[in-house]
TORMI-360798 format. One record per residue: residue in three letters; y, z, x negated of N, C-alpha, C in turn. Coordinates in steps of 0.02 Angstrom, whole numbers, plus 32768, in hexadecimal, padded with zeros to 4 digits. Layout:
# TORMI-360798
ALAYZXYZXYZX/...
***
This chain:
# TORMI-360798
UNK82CC84037E1482CD83BA7E1782A0839D7DE1/UNK827283727DF5824683517DC58265830F7DB0/UNK825D82FF7D71827982C07D588245829C7D2D/UNK8252825C7D23822882327CF7825582187CBF/UNK824182247C82826A82107C48824981D77C24/UNK827081A27C168259816A7BEE8260817F7BA5/UNK8229817E7B80822981957B3B8233815C7B09/UNK825F81667ADA826A81387AA3825181577A62/UNK825B81357A2A8243814F79E98260819479D8/UNK829C81A279F082BE81E179DF82C182117A1A/UNK829982067A4D829A82327A8682AF820F7AC6/UNK82BF82367AFC82D282197B3C831081ED7B37/UNK830F81B47B59834981877B58836881817B9D/UNK834081837BD28359817D7C16833281AB7C43/UNK835481C97C75833481F97CA2833A81DF7CEA/UNK830381E97D10830181D37D5682EA820E7D81/UNK830F821D7DB482FB82547DE182C2823E7E0E/UNK8294826C7E19825A825E7E438264827F7E87/UNK824B825D7EBB824F82777EFF8216825E7F29/UNK821C82657F6B81E7824F7F9881E082037F98/UNK821881E07F90821581977F8C81FB81837F47/UNK81C281607F4381A581507F0281D4812A7ED5/UNK81D6813F7E9581FC811E7E6181D080E67E45/UNK81E680A87E4A81BC806F7E3581CA805E7DEC/UNK8195804D7DC88199803B7D82817B7FF57D79/UNK819F7FC97D5781837F867D4C81B37F587D2B/UNK819E7F197D2281C57EE67D0081FA7EC67D2D/UNK81ED7EC47D6E821B7EA37D9D825C7EC97DA1/UNK82967EA67DA382D77EC77DA582E27EF37DE3/UNK82B97EEA7E1782C37F127E5482A57F587E4E/UNK82827F687E1782657FAA7E0E829B7FDD7DFE/UNK828A801D7E0882B880537DF582BA805B7DAA/UNK827F80567D8A827A805A7D42826480147D2B/UNK82947FEE7D1082867FA97CFC82757FA87CB2/UNK82397F8E7CA282217F897C5D82117F3F7C4E/UNK82417F1A7C3182377ED37C2582067EC57BEC/UNK81C67ECA7BFD81917EC37BCB815A7E9A7BEB/UNK81447E657BCA81117E387BE780CE7E597BF3/UNK80C17E927BD280827EB67BDC80857EE57C18/UNK80BE7EEA7C3880C77F157C7280CA7EEA7CB1/UNK80A77EFD7CE580A57ED67D2380E87EDA7D47/UNK80F47EA97D7381337EA87D98813B7EE77DC2/UNK81057EFE7DE081027F3F7E0080C87F647DDE/UNK80D87F937DB380A37FB07D87808A7FF37DA1/UNK80B780227DAF80A380657DC380DA80857DEC/UNK80CA80BC7E0E80FD80E27E3280EF812C7E2A/UNK812581547E2C8121819D7E24814D81BB7E5B/UNK813481F07E7B815A82107EB1814682597EB8/UNK816D827D7EDF816182C57EED814682CB7F33/UNK810F82F07F3A80F282FE7F7B80E7834A7F7E/UNK810E836C7FA8810B83B57FA9812383D17F67/UNK80F883F87F46810A84147F0580EA83EE7ECB/UNK80C983B67EDB80A583907EA780C7834E7E98/UNK80BD83367E5A80D482F37E46809682C77E42/UNK809A828C7E618062825E7E638073821D7E40/UNK804081FF7E21804681BF7DFF801181907E1B/UNK802581517E277FF4811E7E3B800080DF7E13/UNK7FCC80C77DF27FCE80857DD27FC780517E09/UNK7FF480217E0D7FF57FF17E437FCB7FB27E32/UNK7F8C7FC07E1F7F5D7F8A7E0E7F7A7F5D7DD7/UNK7F997F7C7DA57FB97F567D6F7F857F337D44/UNK7F9C7F017D1F7F6F7EDA7CF47F597F027CB7/UNK7F877F257C977F767F487C587F6B7F937C62/UNK7F767FAD7C9F7F657FF27CAC7F9A80257C9C/UNK7F8D80627CB07FB9809C7CA57F8F80D67C8C/UNK7FA780FA7C5C7F8481347C437FB081737C49/UNK7F8F81AD7C4E7FB181EE7C4E7F9182177C17/UNK7FBA82287BE67FA2824E7BAB7F65822C7B8B/UNK7F6681E97B8D7F3181C27B6E7EF781B17B9A/UNK7EF281CE7BD67EBA81C07C037ECF818F7C39/UNK7EA4815F7C487EB581297C777EBE81457CBE/UNK7EF381317CE07F0081447D257EE3810F7D53/UNK7EA681187D697E8580E77D927E8E80F57DDC/UNK7EA281327DEE7EAE81467E327EF0816A7E37/UNK7F0E81717E737F49819B7E797F3981E27E5E/UNK7F6681FF7E387F58823F7E187F9782697E12/UNK7F8D82AC7E107FC482D97E057FD582DB7DBB/UNK801682DF7DAD802D82E87D68805A83257D67/UNK806183437D2C808883807D2780BC837B7CEF/UNK80E883AC7CED811C83AD7CBA80FD83A97C74/UNK8117837B7C4C80FE83727C0880CC83397C01/UNK80B083227C38808182EA7C3580A782AA7C20/UNK808682827BF680A382427BDE807F82087BFF/UNK80A581DE7C20808B81A37C42809981677C17/UNK8066813F7C09806F81037BE0805C80C67C09/UNK808880937C0A807B80567C31807E80197C03/UNK80577FE67C1680577FA87BEF80307FAE7BAE/UNK80357F787B87800E7F767B4980367F827B0B/UNK80777F937B1280A07F9E7AD780BB7FE47AD1/UNK809D80137AF680AE80597AEE80EF80717B0D/UNK810280547B46813C806E7B6B812880B27B8A/UNK814D80E77B798139812A7B8D816E814D7BB8/UNK815681737BE98181819B7C14816481E07C18/UNK818F82137C20817782587C218193827C7C60/UNK816682A27C7F817A82CA7CB9819C83097CA0/UNK81D883187CBB81FD83537CA6821C83737CE4/UNK823A83AE7CD9825B83D37D1082A283E27CFA/UNK82D083E27D2A831483F67D1B832D84207D54/UNK8358844F7D46837584797D7A83B484577D93/UNK83BD84567DD483F984377DF2841984687E20/UNK845C84697E26847D84977E53846C84877E9C/UNK846B84BC7EC5845F84B27F0B8499848C7F2A/UNK848A845A7F5184BD84317F7084B884357FBC/UNK84ED84227FDD84EF8422802684C483E88040/UNK849783F4806F846E83BD80898499838380A1/UNK84828347809384A7830C80A884A2830280F3/UNK84D982EB811184D982DC815984DD82918164/UNK84D4826A812E84D88222813484A182088163/UNK84AF81D18186847C81B281AF844781938183/UNK840681A1819183D18185816783D481398163/UNK83C7811E812883C680D58120837E80BC8125/UNK8376808181418334806381498335801B812E/UNK82FD8002811682FA7FBA810A83057F95814C/UNK831C7F588148832E7F338184830D7EEE8183/UNK82F67ED781BE82E17E9181C6831C7E6C81E5/UNK83357E3A81C183707E1581D8835D7DCF81EE/UNK837E7DB6822183797D70823583A97D4A8206/UNK838C7D1B81E083B47CF781AE83ED7CD081CF/UNK83DE7CB1820884127C88822884457CB2824D/UNK842E7CE48273845B7D0A829C84787D48827B/UNK84587D5F824584727D99822284637DDB8245/UNK843D7DD9827C842C7E1782A083F27E39827D/UNK83F97E7B827283C47EA0825083A87ED78279/UNK83697EE8826E83497F21828F83297F4D825A/UNK83377F8E825A831B7FB9822682D07FC3822C/UNK82AF7FC781F382667FD581F0825F802081EB/UNK824F80418223824C808A8224820580A58223/UNK81D480778223818D808C82228168806281EF/UNK8131807E81D3810C805981A180E2802081BD/UNK80E2801981FF80C37FE1822180F87FC38250/UNK81137F88823F814A7F69826381337F238278/UNK81287F1A82BA810C7EDB82D381437EAB82E9/UNK81397E6B82D781687E3682E881427E00830D/UNK815B7DEA834881397DB5836C81547DAC83B2/UNK81327D8583DA81487D77841E81327DA98451/UNK81087DD9843E80F17E0E846A812C7E3C847C/UNK81397E4884BD81717E7484D0816D7EBA84B1/UNK81317ECE849D81297F10847E81347F118433/UNK81457ED8841681507ED483CE81907EFA83BB/UNK81937F12837C81CE7F358364820A7F068360/UNK81FC7EC6834E822F7E92834D82137E578374/UNK82317E4A83AE82187E1483D9823B7DD483C6/UNK82147DA183B2822F7D6083A282047D2B83C5/UNK821F7CEF83C981F97CB883E881C17CA483BA/UNK81837CB683CC814A7CA683A1810A7CAB83CA/UNK80D97C8283B980987C8583D880727CC183BB/UNK803F7CDB83E1801A7D1583C87FFD7D0C8383/UNK7FE47CCF83737FC67CC583317FFB7CBF82F9/UNK803B7CC0830B80707CBE82D9808D7D0382CB/UNK80767D3582EF80917D7982E980857D9482A2/UNK80AF7DC3828E80AA7DE1824B80B57E2C824F/UNK809C7E4F821D80A67E98821A80C17EAA81D5/UNK80F77ECF81D381137EE8819480F27F2B8186/UNK80D57F31814A80B17F6D813580DA7F8F80FE/UNK80EE7FCE810881127FF480D680E2802880BA/UNK80D48023807A80A48051805980C780908040/UNK80A080C6803580BD8104801A80DF80F97FD7/UNK80CD80C67FB280EB80B77F72813180997F79/UNK814680897FB6818680697FC28182801D7FC4/UNK814780017FB6813F7FB87FBA81407FA18002/UNK815B7F65800D815C7F47804F81347F06804D/UNK81017F01807980D77EC5807B80D97EA680C1/UNK80CC7E6680C380CB7E41810280847E2D8111/UNK80687E45814880267E31815E802D7DFA8192/UNK800E7DC1818480157D8881B07FD57D5F81AD/UNK7FBC7D4C81E87F7C7D2881E87F467D5581CD/UNK7F257D4081997EF07D68817A7F027D818136/UNK7F427D7781207F557D8A80DC7F947DB580DD/UNK7FA37DD480A57FE07DFB809D80007DEB805B/UNK80437DF3805780687DE6801B80A17E178015/UNK80B47E287FD780EB7E587FCE812E7E357FDA/UNK815C7E5A7FF981A07E41800681D17E677FDB/UNK82017E437FBD82367E617F9582787E607FBD/UNK82A77E877FA582E97E8B7FC583087E447FC9/UNK831A7E2F8005833A7DEE800E830A7DB48017/UNK82C97DC1801182987D8A801682917D74805E/UNK82907D328068828B7D1580AB82437D0380BD/UNK82347D0580FE81F27CF1811681FB7CD8815E/UNK81C87CB7817881CB7C9981BB819B7CBB81EA/UNK81AF7CC3822881817CD5825F81917CA58297/UNK81647C7782A581727C4182D281A97C1582B5/UNK81DD7C0782DC82157BDF82C4824D7C0B82A9/UNK82417C4C82A582757C7C829282747C898247/UNK82AF7C83822782B67C9481E082CF7CDB81DB/UNK82A87D0681BA82B97D4C81B482BA7D60816A/UNK82D67D9B815C82D47DB4811782D97E018118/UNK82C17E1D80E182C67E6580D683077E7480B2/UNK832B7EA880C883697EBC80A6836E7F0880A6/UNK838B7F23807183957F6B806D83DC7F80807D/UNK84087F4F8089844D7F5E809D84707F8E806E/UNK84687F85802D848C7FAD7FFC846C7FF07FED/UNK843A80058012841C8046800783E480447FD4/UNK83D080077FC0839A80027F8E835780197FA9/UNK832780207F7C82E480337F9082E0807A7FAB/UNK831680A27FA2831780E57FBF830D80E3800A/UNK831F80AA8029831880A4807182CF80AE8088/UNK829F809D805E825980A28073824480EC807D/UNK8268811B805F825481608065825C817A80AD/UNK8286815880D58292816E811A8263814E814C/UNK823A811F8135820B80FE816281D5812F8177/UNK81C9813381B88197816281D38151814D81C0/UNK812B817B81A580E5816E819580BA817D81D1/UNK80A0814A81F080778155822B803281708216/UNK8017819B82407FD681B882317F9F81858242/UNK7F70817882137F38814C82247F1281688260/UNK7EFE813E828E7EDF815782CB7E96814182D2/UNK7E7C811E82A17E38810482A87E0581308285/UNK7DC9813282A37D90815382847D5C811D8275/UNK7D45811D82377D1380EB82227CD1810E8215/UNK7C9C80F482327C58810A82257C3180CF820B/UNK7C1580D681CF7BF3809D81B07BB080B48193/UNK7B7E808881997B3C8096817D7B1A8054816A/UNK7AEB805A813C7AC2801F812A7A808021814F/UNK7A75805781767A34806181977A39806681E2/UNK7A61803982007A65803682497A2680178266/UNK7A21801182A879E57FF582C879D47FAF82AF/UNK7A067F88829D79F97F4582847A117F3C823C/UNK7A207F7382197A397F6F81D47A7F7F8B81CF/UNK7AA97F6C81A57AED7F85819A7B147F8281DB/UNK7B3B7FB781E67B617FBC82257BA07FE78219/UNK7BD97FD182357C177FF7822D7C3B7FF88270/UNK7C50803482857C73803D82C57CB8805A82B8/UNK7CEB803B82D37D30805282CD7D4680678313/UNK7D5E80A583197D7280C183597DBB80D78356/UNK7DE280C183877E2680D883907E23811283C2/UNK7E24815083A87E19818A83D47E5381958403/UNK7E8E817783F57EC7818084227EBE81578462/UNK7E9B811F845E7E9280F484987E4980F184AF/UNK7E1C810784847DD5810284947DB680BF8485/UNK7DE08090846C7DC7804D845C7D99804F841F/UNK7D5F803284227D2E803383EC7D137FEE83DF/UNK7D087FDE839E7CEC7F9E838D7CB77FA98356/UNK7C7C7F8A835F7C467F90832F7C397F4C830F/UNK7C357F4C82CD7C267F1082A77BDF7F15828B/UNK7BB57EE4829C7B6F7EE582867B5F7EAB8257/UNK7B8E7E7C824E7B827E47821D7B7A7E6881D9/UNK7B417E5B81B87B2E7E82817C7B647E858147/UNK7B807E4C81337BB07E4C80FC7BF07E71810F/UNK7C087E67814C7C467E8881617C3B7ED38168/UNK7C047EE781857BF67F2F818C7BEC7F508148/UNK7BCF7F2A81187BC57F4680D57C087F5180B2/UNK7C387F2380BB7C7B7F2D809F7C997F6D80B9/UNK7C967F7880FA7CB37FB581167C8D7FF480FF/UNK7C4C7FEE80F57C25802680DB7C3D80388094/UNK7C478005806A7C5D801280257CA480308025/UNK7CD0801780517D12803480547D10807C806E/UNK7CE3808A809C7CDB80CE80B67CC480FE807E/UNK7C9480E680567C7C8110801F7CB381207FEE/UNK7CDD80F07FDD7D1480FC7FAF7D46812E7FCD/UNK7D558125800D7D848153802F7D6B819A802C/UNK7D2B81A4803B7D0E81E780397D0F82047FF3/UNK7CFE81DB7FC17CFD81F37F7C7D4382087F65/UNK7D7681E17F777DBA81F07F637DD4822F7F84/UNK7DCB82367FC57DE482707FE87DBF82AF7FD2/UNK7D7E82A87FC37D5882E27FA97D7382F87F65/UNK7D8C82C87F3E7DA982D67EFC7DF082F17F00/UNK7E0B82F77F3E7E4D83147F467E8782E37F4C/UNK7E7782A27F4E7EAC82707F567EC282707FA0/UNK7F0482737FAE7F1B82737FF47F0282368019/UNK7EF4823E805A7ED7820880817F0381C98081/UNK7F4681D3807E7F72819880807F6F816F803F/UNK7F51818B800B7F4A81677FCB7F0281567FBB/UNK7ED481707FE27E8C816C7FD27E6E812A7FE8/UNK7E3681187FCA7E0B80E47FE37E14809F7FC6/UNK7E4280967F947E4B80537F777E1080427F4A/UNK7DF0800B7F5A7DB47FF57F367DC37FB17F15/UNK7DB67FAA7ED37DC37F6B7EB07D9A7F317ECD/UNK7DB97EF67ED07D977EBB7EE97D567EAE7EC5/UNK7D597EB27E817D1D7EA17E5B7CE47ED37E67/UNK7CF57F117E777CC17F427E877CA07F327ECA/UNK7CC97F1C7EFA7CAD7F087F3A7C817ECB7F33/UNK7C997E9A7F0D7C737E5C7F037C2F7E6B7EE2/UNK7C307E967EAE7BF27EA87E8C7BC17ECC7EBA/UNK7BDC7EF97EE57BB17F1E7F127B937EF37F4A/UNK7BB97EBF7F5D7BA27E927F927B6C7E627F79/UNK7B6C7E577F387B387E2B7F1B7B3A7DE67F3A/UNK7B017DD17F557AFB7D8D7F707B1B7D837FB4/UNK7B3F7DB67FCD7B5D7DAF80107BA17D8B800D/UNK7BBB7D7C7FD17BF87D557FCC7BE97D127FAC/UNK7C187CE37FB27C0D7CA07F977C007CA37F4D/UNK7BC97C867F367BB67C897EF07BE77C647EC3/UNK7C007C2B7EDB7C2D7C037EB17C727C217EAA/UNK7C867C497EDB7CC97C697ED97CC47CAD7EFD/UNK7CAB7CE27EDB7CA17D237EFC7CE17D407F18/UNK7D1A7D397EF47D597D567F0D7D6D7D367F4E/UNK7D657CF37F527D757CD17F907D457CE67FC7/UNK7D077CF17FB57CD67D097FE67CE97D4B8003/UNK7D037D797FD97D1A7DBA7FF17D567DB18020/UNK7D847D86800D7DBF7D7880387DA97D60807D/UNK7D777D35807F7D5E7D1B80BF7D427D5480E9/UNK7D1B7D8180C97CFF7DBA80EE7D367DE7810B/UNK7D697DF580E37DA07E1F80FA7DC57DFE8134/UNK7DCF7DBC812E7DF07D9881647DC97D9C81A5/UNK7D867D97819F7D5C7D9A81DB7D5C7DE081FA/UNK7D5D7E1481CF7D617E5881E97DA27E62820F/UNK7DDA7E4B81F27E1A7E5182147E1B7E2B8256/UNK7DFC7DF082567DFA7DC882937DD17DED82C8/UNK7D987E0B82B47D707E3382E37D9A7E6B8302/UNK7DBF7E8F82D77DE77EC782EF7E1E7EB1831F/UNK7E3E7E79830D7E757E6183377E5B7E4D837C/UNK7E227E2A837F7E047E1683BE7DF27E5383E8/UNK7DDD7E8A83C67DCA7EC883E87E067EF283FD/UNK7E427EDA83ED7E7E7EFF84007E907F3783D0/UNK7E747F3583937E837F67835F7EB17F4A832B/UNK7ED07F7583037EFF7F5E82D07ED97F3F8295/UNK7EE17EFC828A7EBC7EDC82547ED37EF4820F/UNK7F107F12820B7F2B7F2781CB7F157F6D81B6/UNK7EE47F8981DC7EC57FC681C37E997FB58186/UNK7E887F75817E7E677F5E81417E9E7F438115/UNK7EB07F6A80E27EEA7F5A80B87ED37F3C8076/UNK7EFB7F0C805D7EEB7EEC801D7F2C7EE07FF7/UNK7F2D7EF77FB87F667EE87F8D7F517EF17F44/UNK7F6A7EC47F1B7F617EC87ED37F187ED07EBD/UNK7EEC7EA77EDA7EA77EA77EC57E7E7EE27EDD/UNK7E967F077F0F7E727F407F2A7E727F3D7F76/UNK7E407F5C7F947E397F5D7FDD7E2B7FA57FF3/UNK7E427FB7802E7E307FF8804A7E307FF68096/UNK7E11802980B47E14803280FC7E45806B810A/UNK7E75806081357EA6809381477E8C80B68185/UNK7E7380F3817C7E53811681B47E67816081B3/UNK7E60818081ED7E6D81C781F27E3381EF81D5/UNK7DF681D981E57DBB81F881CA7D8481C581C4/UNK7D5581D281977D2081A381877CDE81C98182/UNK7CA981AB819E7C6681C9819A7C368194817E/UNK7C1181A6814B7BE28178812B7B9B8190813A/UNK7B72816381577B2E817581687AFD81598136/
***
């Protein structure tokens, strides 16, 4: 059993067991490891076990995360004895191992996060990392809503739950309410806490992205859903360039050994700098947001999942099964 120990001046003070469900670290009281320090982000970092390895991801925190003094800029493996430091005042945690007696496997029914109707109290479990809400009969939760009011709940490997709606996404906390059409809904864990997210099925990305800056008319990006054969090509220079840059980051990360489900996150400011004059000069960040919104709109019109272009905490990535850069 792998554990994470919170270190004080005289040694470990608190111990947290690590498992497949990411252990969240941050200032917000909803975290597993709550550190009430203004230099620590509300959602700062997460640590979890994958196979025989322990992984750490800094969740785009303001002050950063270090491992043995080195900055953790990408998801990375950590080992027993490694010291993780978060925030600007030296809050330290250490990866350790403990032996535990063999126990009988649990036969309890798996717990899932739930989407509840605030007025009616009816809930439906979120069993997949892509949970669609809307008026479409094929939605996971069918409610009275127009197509443009539909929403998608995104559950990340870190255990975070986000709501994708329109052209933007926002993080949802336990008990937080939101609207889809005239329906008031909320996320609830029903007493099981964030452990419920460990049971959510991770769907396999099904898209293949091919991107180049040297197509017949310049930058070009093609996204193909190989399960259905549906393909869409983007030739608008700025949008195709964004996808090319995301493809390059995805390839670099996976080549470096980062698992595909964690790979490809590119900082907003790096994208803005690479795009140069292709974003609004007076507000580059807003210009990037406009480009991402247009890409998502293109994908939605083409019948593809607009949320394969993911954005959270100042970073963007393409969620794909495989990527080819020309």
